[in-house]
SERO-855879 format. One line per 10 residues: number of its first residue (from 0); their letters; for each residue x, y, z of N, C-alpha, C. Coordinates in steps of 0.1 Angstrom, whole numbers. Example, Ala and Ser with C-alpha at 12.3 -4.5 7.8 and 13.67 -1.06 7.14 Angstrom:
0 = as = 132/-57/78/123/-45/78/132/-33/78 | 128/-22/71/137/-11/71/129/0/79
//
This chain:
0 = mviigvfsfe = 972/1468/345/959/1470/350/948/1466/339 | 951/1470/327/942/1466/316/942/1451/314 | 954/1444/314/954/1430/313/947/1423/324 | 949/1427/336/943/1421/348/928/1423/347 | 923/1435/343/909/1437/342/902/1428/332 | 910/1425/320/904/1417/310/905/1402/313 | 916/1397/317/918/1383/319/914/1378/332 | 916/1386/343/912/1381/356/898/1385/360 | 893/1396/355/879/1401/359/870/1401/347 | 874/1396/335/866/1393/323/859/1406/318
10 = yasswtflyp = 866/1417/319/861/1429/313/862/1428/298 | 852/1431/290/852/1427/276/846/1438/267 | 848/1451/270/842/1460/260/852/1465/250 | 864/1461/250/875/1465/241/877/1480/243 | 883/1487/232/885/1501/234/872/1509/232 | 862/1503/226/849/1510/224/841/1509/237 | 846/1515/247/840/1514/260/828/1524/261 | 818/1522/252/807/1531/251/799/1532/264 | 797/1544/268/789/1547/280/775/1543/277 | 767/1536/286/771/1533/300/776/1518/301
20 = lpqlsanawg = 781/1512/290/785/1498/290/794/1494/301 | 805/1502/305/813/1497/316/806/1495/329 | 795/1503/331/788/1501/344/776/1491/342 | 770/1491/331/758/1482/328/763/1471/319 | 768/1460/326/773/1449/318/765/1437/318 | 753/1438/323/744/1426/324/751/1415/332 | 759/1418/342/766/1409/350/777/1401/343 | 781/1407/331/792/1400/324/806/1403/331 | 807/1414/338/818/1417/346/814/1426/357 | 823/1428/367/819/1436/379/826/1449/379
30 = tagallyllg = 824/1456/390/830/1470/392/845/1469/391 | 851/1459/398/866/1459/398/872/1458/384 | 866/1449/376/872/1447/362/870/1460/354 | 859/1467/355/857/1479/348/866/1490/352 | 868/1491/365/877/1502/370/892/1499/367 | 896/1486/368/910/1483/364/912/1487/349 | 903/1483/341/904/1486/326/904/1501/324 | 894/1508/329/893/1522/326/905/1530/332 | 909/1527/344/920/1535/350/933/1531/343 | 935/1518/339/947/1515/332/948/1522/318
40 = mlilgvgfll = 936/1523/311/936/1531/299/939/1545/301 | 934/1551/312/936/1565/315/951/1567/318 | 957/1559/325/972/1560/328/980/1559/315 | 977/1550/307/983/1549/294/982/1562/286 | 969/1567/285/967/1579/278/974/1591/283 | 975/1592/296/982/1603/302/997/1602/299 | 1002/1590/299/1016/1588/295/1019/1592/281 | 1011/1588/272/1012/1593/258/1011/1608/257 | 1001/1614/264/999/1628/264/1011/1636/268 | 1017/1631/279/1030/1638/284/1041/1637/273
50 = fyldagraii = 1042/1626/266/1052/1624/256/1049/1634/245 | 1037/1635/240/1034/1644/229/1035/1659/233 | 1031/1662/245/1033/1676/250/1048/1680/251 | 1057/1670/255/1071/1673/255/1076/1675/241 | 1072/1666/232/1076/1668/218/1071/1681/212 | 1059/1685/215/1054/1698/211/1062/1709/216 | 1066/1708/229/1074/1719/235/1087/1720/228 | 1093/1709/224/1106/1710/217/1104/1717/203 | 1093/1714/196/1091/1720/183/1088/1735/185 | 1080/1739/195/1077/1753/197/1090/1760/201
60 = knygslgkgl = 1099/1754/209/1112/1760/213/1120/1763/200 | 1121/1754/191/1129/1755/179/1123/1763/168 | 1110/1762/166/1104/1769/155/1095/1780/158 | 1091/1782/171/1083/1793/175/1069/1790/178 | 1063/1780/170/1049/1776/172/1047/1763/165 | 1035/1757/168/1032/1745/160/1028/1748/146 | 1022/1760/144/1019/1765/130/1032/1766/122 | 1042/1771/128/1055/1772/120/1061/1758/118 | 1058/1749/128/1063/1735/126/1056/1728/114 | 1044/1733/111/1037/1728/99/1040/1736/86
70 = gwdvisgkks = 1049/1746/88/1053/1754/77/1043/1765/72 | 1034/1769/81/1024/1779/77/1031/1792/73 | 1042/1796/79/1049/1808/75/1055/1807/61 | 1058/1795/56/1063/1792/43/1051/1793/33 | 1040/1787/37/1028/1787/28/1023/1802/26 | 1024/1810/36/1020/1824/35/1030/1833/28 | 1042/1827/25/1052/1835/18/1061/1843/27 | 1060/1842/40/1069/1849/49/1083/1843/49 | 1084/1830/46/1097/1824/45/1098/1817/31 | 1110/1814/27/1112/1807/14/1111/1792/17
80 = ednapsstvi = 1109/1784/6/1108/1769/8/1121/1764/13 | 1132/1771/10/1146/1766/15/1147/1766/30 | 1138/1774/36/1139/1776/51/1127/1768/58 | 1120/1759/50/1109/1752/55/1114/1741/65 | 1106/1737/75/1110/1726/84/1112/1713/76 | 1119/1704/82/1121/1691/75/1108/1683/74 | 1108/1674/66/1096/1665/64/1093/1658/78 | 1103/1654/85/1101/1648/98/1095/1657/108 | 1099/1669/109/1093/1679/118/1079/1682/114 | 1076/1683/101/1062/1685/97/1053/1674/101
90 = astmviivnv = 1057/1661/98/1049/1650/102/1047/1649/117 | 1058/1652/125/1057/1651/139/1048/1662/145 | 1048/1674/139/1039/1684/143/1024/1680/141 | 1021/1674/130/1008/1670/127/1003/1660/137 | 1012/1650/140/1008/1639/149/1006/1645/163 | 1014/1654/167/1013/1661/180/999/1667/182 | 995/1675/171/982/1683/172/971/1673/173 | 970/1663/164/959/1654/164/958/1645/176 | 970/1640/181/970/1631/192/968/1637/205 | 972/1650/207/969/1657/219/954/1659/220
100 = taltagatvl = 948/1662/209/933/1664/208/926/1651/212 | 931/1640/205/925/1627/207/926/1622/222 | 938/1623/227/940/1619/241/932/1627/251 | 931/1640/249/923/1648/258/908/1644/257 | 903/1641/245/889/1636/244/888/1622/251 | 898/1613/249/897/1600/255/898/1601/270 | 907/1609/276/908/1610/290/895/1616/296 | 889/1625/289/876/1631/294/865/1620/296 | 863/1612/285/853/1602/285/856/1591/295 | 869/1588/296/873/1577/306/870/1582/320
110 = imnvinvvnp = 873/1594/323/870/1599/337/855/1599/339 | 847/1603/329/832/1602/330/828/1588/333 | 833/1578/326/830/1564/328/834/1559/342 | 846/1563/347/850/1559/360/840/1564/371 | 837/1577/370/827/1583/379/814/1575/379 | 809/1572/367/797/1565/365/797/1551/371 | 808/1544/370/810/1531/375/809/1531/391 | 816/1541/396/817/1543/411/803/1548/416 | 797/1557/409/784/1563/413/775/1564/402 | 767/1553/400/758/1552/388/748/1564/387
120 = aftvdpllak = 746/1571/398/737/1583/398/742/1594/389 | 755/1594/387/762/1603/378/760/1599/364 | 753/1607/356/750/1603/342/756/1613/332 | 757/1608/320/764/1616/309/755/1615/297 | 755/1625/288/748/1624/276/754/1613/267 | 747/1602/264/753/1591/257/759/1595/243 | 753/1605/236/758/1609/223/771/1616/225 | 772/1625/235/785/1632/238/795/1621/241 | 792/1612/249/802/1602/253/807/1594/241 | 797/1590/232/801/1583/220/810/1591/211
130 = nltyafghif = 807/1604/209/815/1612/201/829/1613/207 | 830/1615/220/844/1616/226/851/1603/224 | 844/1592/226/851/1578/225/856/1576/211 | 848/1579/201/853/1576/187/863/1587/182 | 862/1599/187/872/1609/184/885/1605/189 | 885/1599/201/898/1594/207/903/1582/199 | 895/1572/197/899/1560/191/903/1561/176 | 895/1568/169/898/1569/154/910/1577/152 | 911/1589/158/922/1598/156/935/1591/160 | 935/1585/172/948/1579/177/952/1568/168
140 = ansiiymgvi = 943/1559/163/946/1548/154/951/1554/140 | 944/1564/135/947/1569/122/960/1576/122 | 965/1581/133/978/1588/133/990/1578/132 | 988/1565/134/999/1556/134/1006/1556/121 | 999/1557/110/1005/1557/96/1013/1570/95 | 1008/1581/101/1015/1594/99/1028/1594/108 | 1028/1586/119/1041/1585/126/1051/1576/119 | 1046/1565/113/1054/1556/106/1060/1562/94 | 1053/1571/87/1058/1577/75/1071/1585/77 | 1074/1589/89/1087/1595/92/1098/1586/88
150 = avyeilqeyt = 1097/1573/90/1107/1564/86/1109/1564/71 | 1098/1566/63/1099/1566/49/1107/1579/45 | 1104/1590/51/1111/1602/47/1126/1602/50 | 1129/1597/62/1143/1597/66/1152/1586/60 | 1146/1574/59/1154/1562/55/1156/1562/40 | 1146/1566/32/1148/1566/17/1158/1577/13 | 1159/1588/21/1170/1597/18/1184/1591/20 | 1185/1583/30/1198/1576/33/1202/1567/22 | 1192/1559/17/1195/1549/7/1198/1555/-6 | 1190/1565/-10/1192/1571/-23/1202/1582/-24
160 = krpwkvnkvf = 1207/1587/-12/1216/1598/-12/1210/1611/-18 | 1197/1612/-17/1190/1624/-22/1182/1630/-11 | 1180/1643/-11/1172/1650/0/1157/1648/-4 | 1149/1647/6/1134/1647/4/1130/1662/5 | 1128/1668/-6/1126/1683/-7/1112/1686/-2 | 1111/1697/6/1098/1702/11/1094/1714/3 | 1082/1714/-3/1077/1726/-10/1063/1729/-5 | 1057/1739/-11/1044/1744/-6/1033/1734/-8 | 1034/1726/-18/1024/1715/-20/1024/1705/-9 | 1037/1701/-5/1039/1692/6/1033/1698/19
170 = lvawsmstff = 1036/1710/21/1031/1717/34/1016/1718/34 | 1010/1722/23/995/1723/22/989/1709/25 | 995/1699/19/989/1685/20/989/1681/35 | 1000/1684/42/1001/1680/56/991/1688/65 | 989/1701/61/980/1709/69/966/1704/67 | 962/1701/54/949/1695/51/946/1683/59 | 956/1673/59/954/1661/66/953/1663/81 | 959/1673/86/958/1677/101/944/1680/104 | 938/1689/97/924/1692/99/914/1681/96 | 916/1674/85/907/1663/81/907/1652/92
180 = tlliythhll = 919/1649/97/920/1638/106/912/1641/119 | 912/1653/123/904/1657/135/889/1656/133 | 884/1656/121/870/1658/119/863/1645/113 | 871/1636/108/864/1625/100/859/1613/109 | 861/1614/122/857/1603/131/842/1601/130 | 834/1611/126/820/1609/125/815/1599/115 | 824/1594/106/820/1583/98/817/1570/105 | 821/1570/118/818/1559/127/804/1560/132 | 798/1571/131/785/1574/137/774/1575/126 | 776/1569/115/766/1571/104/753/1564/107
190 = mdsvmpawml = 753/1554/116/741/1546/120/733/1554/131 | 739/1564/137/733/1572/147/724/1583/141 | 711/1580/140/702/1590/133/701/1603/140 | 704/1603/153/703/1615/161/714/1625/159 | 725/1620/152/736/1629/150/732/1640/140 | 737/1653/142/734/1663/132/738/1659/118 | 729/1662/109/731/1657/95/744/1663/89 | 747/1676/93/759/1682/87/772/1675/91 | 772/1670/104/784/1663/108/786/1650/101 | 775/1643/98/776/1630/91/780/1633/76
200 = imgqalsyan = 775/1643/70/779/1647/56/793/1651/56 | 797/1659/66/811/1663/66/820/1651/68 | 816/1642/77/825/1630/79/827/1622/67 | 816/1621/59/817/1613/47/826/1620/37 | 823/1633/34/831/1640/24/845/1641/28 | 849/1644/40/863/1645/44/870/1632/45 | 862/1621/47/868/1608/47/874/1604/33 | 867/1609/23/872/1607/9/885/1614/8 | 886/1627/13/897/1635/11/909/1633/21 | 906/1627/32/916/1627/43/929/1621/39
210 = glpvlvvtay = 929/1609/34/942/1602/32/949/1607/19 | 942/1614/10/948/1616/-3/959/1627/-3 | 958/1638/4/969/1648/3/983/1643/6 | 984/1638/19/997/1633/23/1001/1620/16 | 991/1611/13/994/1599/6/999/1602/-8 | 993/1611/-15/998/1614/-29/1012/1620/-29 | 1014/1630/-20/1027/1636/-20/1038/1627/-15 | 1035/1618/-6/1045/1609/-1/1047/1597/-11 | 1037/1592/-16/1039/1581/-26/1046/1586/-39 | 1042/1598/-43/1049/1604/-55/1063/1607/-52
220 = galmivyksg = 1065/1613/-40/1079/1616/-35/1088/1604/-34 | 1082/1593/-29/1090/1580/-28/1094/1575/-42 | 1084/1576/-51/1088/1571/-65/1099/1580/-71 | 1098/1593/-69/1107/1602/-75/1121/1602/-69 | 1121/1600/-56/1134/1599/-49/1142/1586/-52 | 1134/1576/-56/1141/1563/-59/1144/1562/-74 | 1136/1569/-82/1138/1568/-97/1152/1572/-101 | 1159/1563/-108/1173/1565/-113/1182/1569/-102 | 1180/1565/-90/1189/1569/-79/1201/1559/-77 | 1200/1547/-83/1210/1537/-81/1209/1531/-68
230 = ikwdigsali = 1198/1531/-62/1196/1526/-48/1200/1511/-48 | 1207/1507/-37/1210/1493/-35/1200/1487/-25 | 1191/1479/-31/1180/1474/-24/1184/1463/-13 | 1179/1464/-2/1180/1453/8/1166/1452/15 | 1166/1444/25/1153/1441/32/1147/1454/38 | 1155/1462/44/1150/1474/50/1144/1484/40 | 1151/1487/29/1146/1496/19/1134/1490/12 | 1134/1477/10/1123/1470/3/1110/1471/11 | 1111/1469/25/1100/1471/33/1095/1485/34 | 1104/1495/35/1100/1509/35/1093/1512/22
240 = ftsmfgwvvg = 1098/1508/11/1092/1512/-2/1078/1504/-4 | 1078/1492/0/1066/1484/-1/1054/1490/8 | 1058/1497/19/1048/1503/27/1039/1513/20 | 1045/1519/10/1037/1528/2/1026/1521/-6 | 1029/1509/-11/1019/1501/-17/1008/1497/-8 | 1012/1493/4/1001/1489/14/993/1501/18 | 999/1513/19/991/1525/23/981/1528/11 | 986/1528/-1/978/1532/-12/966/1522/-14 | 969/1509/-14/959/1499/-17/949/1499/-5 | 954/1500/7/945/1499/19/936/1511/20
250 = vvpaivdati = 939/1522/15/930/1534/15/917/1531/7 | 918/1524/-4/907/1522/-13/895/1516/-7 | 896/1504/-1/884/1499/6/879/1507/18 | 888/1515/24/884/1524/35/875/1535/29 | 879/1541/18/871/1551/12/857/1546/8 | 857/1534/2/845/1527/-2/835/1526/10 | 841/1521/22/833/1519/34/828/1532/40 | 835/1543/36/830/1556/42/818/1562/35 | 814/1555/24/802/1559/17/789/1554/25 | 780/1563/27/769/1560/36/761/1548/32
260 = vvnevmhntk = 757/1547/19/749/1536/14/757/1523/15 | 770/1523/14/779/1511/15/780/1508/30 | 783/1518/38/786/1517/52/774/1510/60 | 762/1513/56/750/1507/62/750/1492/61 | 756/1487/50/756/1473/47/769/1466/52 | 780/1473/50/793/1466/51/800/1469/64 | 797/1479/72/805/1482/83/806/1472/93 | 796/1464/95/797/1453/105/800/1440/99 | 807/1440/88/812/1428/81/827/1428/82 | 833/1418/77/848/1416/77/854/1425/66
270 = wvpghfhmym = 847/1433/59/852/1443/50/862/1453/57 | 857/1456/69/865/1466/77/879/1461/81 | 880/1449/88/893/1444/91/901/1441/78 | 895/1439/66/902/1438/54/910/1450/50 | 903/1462/52/910/1474/48/920/1478/58 | 918/1476/71/928/1481/80/939/1471/82 | 938/1459/79/949/1450/78/959/1453/67 | 953/1457/55/961/1461/44/968/1474/48 | 961/1483/53/966/1497/56/976/1496/67 | 973/1489/78/983/1488/89/994/1478/87
280 = algacamifg = 990/1466/83/1001/1455/83/1010/1457/71 | 1005/1461/59/1014/1463/48/1018/1477/46 | 1012/1486/55/1016/1500/55/1024/1503/67 | 1018/1506/78/1024/1510/90/1034/1500/96 | 1030/1487/96/1039/1477/102/1052/1475/93 | 1050/1476/80/1061/1475/71/1071/1486/73 | 1066/1498/76/1075/1509/79/1083/1506/92 | 1076/1500/102/1083/1497/115/1093/1486/112 | 1090/1476/105/1099/1465/103/1111/1470/94 | 1108/1479/84/1118/1484/76/1128/1492/85
290 = fmyylarqds = 1123/1500/94/1132/1508/103/1140/1498/112 | 1135/1487/116/1142/1477/124/1154/1472/116 | 1152/1468/103/1163/1463/95/1173/1474/92 | 1168/1486/90/1177/1498/87/1186/1500/99 | 1180/1500/111/1188/1502/124/1198/1491/126 | 1195/1479/123/1204/1468/124/1216/1469/114 | 1212/1474/102/1223/1476/92/1232/1487/95 | 1227/1498/101/1235/1509/104/1244/1507/117 | 1239/1500/127/1246/1500/140/1253/1487/142 | 1253/1478/132/1261/1465/134/1265/1460/121
300 = hiktnmadrf = 1272/1449/121/1277/1443/108/1268/1431/105 | 1257/1430/111/1248/1418/109/1243/1417/95 | 1244/1406/89/1240/1404/75/1226/1397/74 | 1219/1401/63/1206/1394/61/1209/1381/53 | 1200/1372/53/1202/1359/47/1190/1355/40 | 1190/1342/35/1178/1337/28/1166/1337/36 | 1167/1335/49/1155/1335/58/1149/1349/58 | 1157/1359/58/1151/1373/58/1144/1376/45 | 1150/1371/34/1144/1373/21/1131/1366/20 | 1131/1353/25/1118/1346/26/1108/1353/34
310 = gfigymiaii = 1113/1359/45/1104/1366/54/1097/1378/47 | 1105/1385/39/1099/1397/32/1089/1392/22 | 1093/1382/13/1083/1378/3/1071/1372/9 | 1073/1363/20/1062/1357/27/1053/1367/33 | 1059/1377/39/1051/1388/46/1042/1395/36 | 1047/1398/24/1039/1405/14/1027/1396/10 | 1031/1383/6/1020/1374/1/1010/1372/12 | 1015/1370/25/1006/1367/36/996/1378/39 | 1001/1390/39/992/1402/43/982/1404/31 | 987/1403/19/977/1405/8/967/1394/8
320 = glsgsflmsg = 971/1382/11/961/1371/12/952/1372/23 | 957/1376/35/949/1378/47/939/1389/45 | 944/1400/40/935/1412/37/924/1408/27 | 929/1401/16/919/1397/6/909/1388/11 | 912/1379/20/902/1370/26/892/1377/34 | 896/1388/41/887/1396/49/878/1404/39 | 883/1409/29/875/1417/19/865/1408/12 | 869/1396/9/860/1387/2/849/1383/12 | 853/1380/25/843/1377/35/833/1388/37 | 838/1401/36/829/1412/37/819/1413/26
330 = alstprrwat = 825/1410/13/816/1410/2/805/1399/3 | 808/1389/10/798/1378/12/789/1381/24 | 791/1393/30/783/1397/42/786/1389/54 | 798/1384/56/802/1377/68/804/1387/79 | 797/1385/90/798/1395/101/811/1394/108 | 816/1405/113/828/1404/122/823/1402/136 | 832/1397/144/829/1395/159/819/1383/161 | 817/1375/151/809/1363/154/818/1351/157 | 815/1344/167/824/1333/171/823/1321/162 | 811/1319/155/810/1307/146/805/1312/132
340 = hipewmgpai = 809/1304/122/805/1308/108/797/1297/103 | 787/1300/94/780/1290/86/789/1285/75 | 786/1274/69/795/1267/59/799/1277/48 | 789/1285/43/791/1294/32/802/1304/34 | 805/1307/47/815/1317/51/829/1311/53 | 830/1298/53/843/1291/57/854/1292/47 | 851/1293/34/862/1293/24/872/1304/26 | 868/1317/26/877/1327/28/884/1327/42 | 876/1322/52/882/1322/66/893/1312/66 | 892/1300/60/903/1290/60/915/1296/53
350 = fggvagilal = 912/1302/41/923/1308/33/931/1319/42 | 923/1327/49/928/1337/57/936/1331/69 | 932/1320/74/939/1314/85/953/1309/80 | 954/1303/68/966/1299/63/976/1311/60 | 970/1321/55/978/1333/52/983/1339/66 | 974/1338/76/978/1343/89/990/1336/95 | 991/1322/92/1002/1314/97/1015/1319/90 | 1014/1321/77/1025/1326/69/1030/1340/74 | 1020/1348/78/1024/1361/83/1031/1360/96 | 1026/1351/105/1033/1348/118/1047/1344/116
360 = vattifvihf = 1049/1334/106/1063/1330/104/1072/1341/99 | 1067/1349/90/1075/1360/84/1078/1370/95 | 1068/1374/103/1071/1383/114/1081/1378/124 | 1080/1365/127/1090/1359/136/1104/1360/131 | 1105/1358/118/1119/1360/111/1124/1374/113 | 1115/1384/111/1119/1398/113/1123/1400/128 | 1116/1395/137/1119/1397/151/1132/1391/155 | 1134/1378/150/1147/1371/153/1158/1379/148 | 1157/1385/136/1168/1393/130/1171/1405/140 | 1161/1411/145/1163/1423/154/1169/1419/167
370 = irfilirnkt = 1164/1407/172/1170/1402/185/1185/1399/183 | 1189/1393/171/1203/1391/168/1211/1404/168 | 1205/1414/163/1211/1427/163/1213/1433/177 | 1203/1431/185/1204/1436/199/1215/1429/206 | 1216/1415/205/1226/1408/211/1240/1412/207 | 1242/1413/194/1255/1417/188/1258/1431/193 | 1248/1440/193/1251/1454/198/1255/1454/213 | 1248/1446/221/1252/1445/235/1266/1440/238 | 1270/1430/230/1283/1425/231/1294/1435/227 | 1291/1443/216/1300/1453/212/1301/1464/222
380 = dertgmnkkq = 1290/1468/228/1290/1478/239/1298/1473/251 | 1297/1460/255/1304/1455/266/1319/1455/263 | 1323/1451/251/1337/1452/247/1343/1466/247 | 1335/1475/242/1339/1489/242/1341/1495/256 | 1332/1491/265/1333/1495/279/1345/1490/285 | 1348/1477/283/1360/1471/289/1373/1477/283 | 1373/1480/270/1385/1487/265/1387/1500/271 | 1376/1508/273/1377/1521/279/1383/1520/293 | 1378/1510/301/1383/1508/314/1398/1505/314 | 1402/1496/305/1416/1492/304/1425/1504/300
390 = la = 1420/1513/291/1428/1525/287/1429/1534/299 | 1418/1535/307/1418/1544/319/1428/1539/329
//
């Protein structure tokens, strides 16, 4: 529905479907396109919501509550650190809390927009709608790294043969990030002078603090678990470990942009895609690709080769180059979302284009490796099934 609404009916507001834009499009798109997009997004959101509710149900069933899933009973001293939930359960609980909140906000504003498109006489407070929209979008996007970090916790333990120990500092860090992630979306509203000043100040202050607790304990933990472990490096472990670098480096320009005096100048420039390409591509995506290689290594005898090693090195160079080109363009005040560039903006753009081609080649190598794994796995399953039938 979303794809049809965008490509067939030319709906073009992206995920920032700010009220009343879906209904008042200046004839850029019609009612059908808006409804297809909004209803498609709503269905996707409900699907995600059901998934997180089921995951939350499982944690509550096993641990008693989401608070205990975050280890609050350990923080309060009611339980010892030895009885704390695993790092995976803690990260999962955090993501469930923030994403259920985000998806509820998103579903609410989507329904408001659908009603407004069908019946324009139905109106909504635009500031409320904008808060709900950015609460949904920012929280949901921000949680991606917290879902991906589960791969770091689980896979590095396997490679190093060491447990990832959970202590009170680790638990407090995850609880802090849970609350901060829910509140910092207001740094997207710094240009809205009608917002309450305390919300904007809170958004800026907590934006500085949000990524640090979990980032620090995870990056430090990754260094300590690898240090003198005798780990045998391969593409999977290298990608997982490299993701810590992408996360750490990507947070820095994000924190800079969260400063009000900087945000007023830089937020509508390419500085923003610079920080989130580093954060997502060399952070979250590296975690995902690392998991893909780990899964292929564990479940098949597929070997990595020179192409895979080229893919890893090329991916690192490409994402650093691409993100750097965006950051340089932002420093030159190159606006994002402009279809054309003046000559002074073209240098970093061309460099970024070349880096993007290298990133595409590297990603293709990763995907081909995973497809090879799937094909080998399917053949193995078929042979196993045939052998079982013969034995029967």
